[in-house]
MARVEX-864304 format. One line per field, with one value per residue (C-alpha): residue number from 1; residue in one letter; chain; x, y, z. Coordinates in steps of 0.02 Angstrom, whole numbers. Example, Ala and Ser with C-alpha at 12.3 -4.5 7.8 and 13.67 -1.06 7.14 Angstrom:
i: 1|2;
aa: a|s;
ch: A|A;
east: 615|684;
north: -225|-53;
up: 390|357;
***
This chain:
i: 1|2|3|4|5|6|7|8|9|10|11|12|13|14|15|16|17|18|19|20|21|22|23|24|25|26|27|28|29|30|31|32|33|34|35|36|37|38|39|40|41|42|43|44|45|46|47|48|49|50|51|52|53|54|55|56|57|58|59|60|61|62|63|64|65|66|67|68|69|70|71|72|73|74|75|76|77|78|79|80|81|82|83|84|85|86|87|88|89|90|91|92|93|94|95|96|97|98|99|100|101|102|103|104|105|106|107|108|109|110|111|112|113|114|115|116|117|118|119|120|121|122|123|124|125|126|127|128|129|130|131|132|133|134|135|136|137|138|139|140|141|142|143|144|145|146|147|148|149|150|151|152|153|154|155|156|157|158|159|160|161|162|163|164|165|166|167|168|169|170|171|172|173|174|175|176|177|178|179|180|181|182|183|184|185|186|187|188|189|190|191|192|193|194|195|196|197|198|199|200|201|202|203|204|205|206|207|208|209;
aa: m|n|k|s|e|f|l|a|n|l|r|a|h|l|s|v|l|p|p|e|e|q|n|e|l|l|e|d|y|e|a|h|f|a|f|g|l|q|s|g|r|t|e|q|e|i|v|l|e|l|g|d|p|a|e|l|a|k|e|a|i|d|n|r|f|v|p|q|e|h|v|y|w|f|g|g|a|e|p|a|a|a|p|g|a|a|i|p|p|t|g|g|y|p|n|k|a|g|v|q|h|r|s|a|f|a|s|v|m|v|y|i|g|l|f|f|i|n|l|i|a|v|p|l|l|l|s|f|w|a|v|v|v|s|f|a|v|s|a|a|a|g|i|l|s|p|l|l|l|g|l|e|y|l|w|h|g|d|i|f|k|a|k|i|f|a|s|i|a|y|v|g|l|g|i|l|l|i|v|v|t|r|y|a|y|k|g|m|l|w|l|s|i|a|y|l|r|w|n|v|r|i|a|k|g|d|q|q|a;
ch: A|A|A|A|A|A|A|A|A|A|A|A|A|A|A|A|A|A|A|A|A|A|A|A|A|A|A|A|A|A|A|A|A|A|A|A|A|A|A|A|A|A|A|A|A|A|A|A|A|A|A|A|A|A|A|A|A|A|A|A|A|A|A|A|A|A|A|A|A|A|A|A|A|A|A|A|A|A|A|A|A|A|A|A|A|A|A|A|A|A|A|A|A|A|A|A|A|A|A|A|A|A|A|A|A|A|A|A|A|A|A|A|A|A|A|A|A|A|A|A|A|A|A|A|A|A|A|A|A|A|A|A|A|A|A|A|A|A|A|A|A|A|A|A|A|A|A|A|A|A|A|A|A|A|A|A|A|A|A|A|A|A|A|A|A|A|A|A|A|A|A|A|A|A|A|A|A|A|A|A|A|A|A|A|A|A|A|A|A|A|A|A|A|A|A|A|A|A|A|A|A|A|A|A|A|A|A|A|A;
east: 3826|3676|3490|3465|3613|3557|3379|3439|3559|3423|3299|3429|3451|3261|3233|3184|3027|2867|2859|2721|2830|2982|2884|2816|2989|3062|2922|2970|3150|3092|2997|3153|3253|3115|3116|3305|3320|3187|3291|3441|3544|3626|3587|3759|3728|3561|3640|3774|3639|3537|3684|3727|3581|3629|3612|3447|3380|3436|3341|3187|3175|3207|3067|2991|2969|3095|3151|3319|3365|3352|3178|3134|2961|2858|2692|2574|2638|2664|2849|2920|2964|3145|3182|3150|3071|2909|2757|2642|2464|2393|2481|2626|2663|2519|2487|2350|2227|2267|2240|2079|2034|1918|1754|1734|1628|1756|1897|1802|1772|1957|2012|1891|1957|2137|2093|2027|2170|2296|2208|2269|2427|2511|2504|2572|2717|2751|2751|2875|2986|2975|3041|3187|3226|3219|3345|3460|3446|3479|3631|3701|3670|3759|3911|3923|3905|4095|4093|3950|4042|4197|4093|4024|4201|4254|4103|4109|4293|4249|4169|4105|4192|4022|3980|4137|4086|3909|3976|4075|3919|3820|3951|3932|3744|3756|3861|3733|3592|3684|3680|3496|3457|3545|3440|3281|3309|3337|3184|3073|3138|3098|2926|2884|2937|2843|2686|2700|2721|2569|2465|2521|2479|2308|2269|2320|2213|2269|2261|2330|2195;
north: 1285|1300|1289|1474|1479|1319|1381|1552|1469|1352|1496|1591|1443|1421|1603|1553|1468|1558|1611|1484|1339|1407|1416|1241|1167|1265|1206|1027|1059|1151|993|889|1000|990|799|793|913|815|659|738|785|955|1074|1042|854|878|993|862|730|839|887|1037|1163|1201|1017|1002|1156|1087|925|1023|1124|975|948|1116|1263|1395|1555|1553|1714|1764|1825|1936|1901|2048|2007|1915|1992|1878|1843|1899|1754|1741|1768|1609|1520|1426|1504|1383|1370|1439|1604|1585|1515|1465|1607|1646|1672|1499|1402|1315|1321|1201|1261|1284|1127|1022|1090|1044|868|849|905|783|643|686|688|510|449|524|440|276|327|430|293|171|287|309|120|99|233|140|-16|85|152|-24|-81|63|23|-163|-121|-9|-143|-274|-166|-115|-294|-316|-161|-230|-395|-303|-215|-382|-450|-300|-323|-512|-547|-695|-726|-875|-913|-940|-757|-704|-797|-732|-555|-576|-640|-489|-371|-453|-443|-261|-218|-306|-209|-45|-80|-128|27|141|80|74|253|317|224|290|467|461|386|516|662|592|570|748|818|719|792|968|946|873|1007|1149|1074|1192|1118|1194|1245;
up: 2739|2855|2819|2779|2661|2575|2546|2487|2365|2303|2279|2177|2059|2046|1996|1818|1888|1938|2122|2158|2100|2192|2355|2334|2308|2453|2567|2526|2577|2733|2781|2749|2867|2998|2997|3000|3148|3244|3214|3299|3147|3122|2980|2906|2903|2817|2687|2649|2627|2509|2400|2293|2280|2099|2052|2145|2055|1887|1920|1976|1815|1699|1573|1616|1500|1554|1467|1381|1471|1653|1701|1848|1917|1976|2060|1944|1782|1634|1597|1431|1318|1264|1078|981|1131|1106|1187|1280|1211|1373|1345|1468|1639|1751|1871|1994|1852|1782|1943|1984|2169|2259|2326|2513|2528|2433|2542|2700|2635|2589|2763|2844|2733|2775|2960|2956|2847|2968|3114|3039|2947|3083|3217|3087|3048|3234|3260|3117|3194|3360|3272|3202|3376|3449|3317|3366|3552|3521|3414|3552|3684|3579|3547|3730|3794|3821|3931|4033|4047|4110|4242|4298|4314|4420|4531|4557|4522|4413|4244|4146|3981|3901|3935|3844|3687|3705|3718|3558|3471|3536|3464|3293|3306|3359|3205|3094|3177|3146|2959|2968|3071|2946|2799|2903|2961|2784|2721|2859|2837|2651|2685|2818|2708|2558|2663|2730|2553|2497|2639|2594|2409|2445|2572|2456|2317|2177|2004|1847|1724;
***
């Protein structure tokens, strides 16, 4: 399953939600794919990491009011409540008429605030990513140390026994760094995606009435 198939499948399972909520959730997964592709992974690998779209949709609609029957959304029309379903006090799902938008001045101030926050946060994130990359490079160097030692032997025709033991130690250290790199990569990927989602939510600035 590729990215397009995954998102189409996810949207189909989210069809009981209002279009605004569907789009917000899909934007989050679009961001996840963007980070994953920038990190060198394929769409198929990202899909395997995310899991079954049906399960993800089920988690997304937990604790939400949803109709007991399938609802087709047309424009901004109010959905018809299923027989026996409780009707929210606000008169239905939040739609464009039920969303409070910031004033132009407040939006400008929010964007300025985000700009200065990102001046600090983005370099920090990049420095953390640099540490993860350095772990990966060190792990590769440790695991490849026997190969480098073999090349040295072919070049000089002799090798110190101490270098052999050191090479074995480097291999062990490289394996350990692979484990550390794996967890550090996953943690940084989660942190970066969470920070991007936070920026998007703050920038959009829509609050339910």
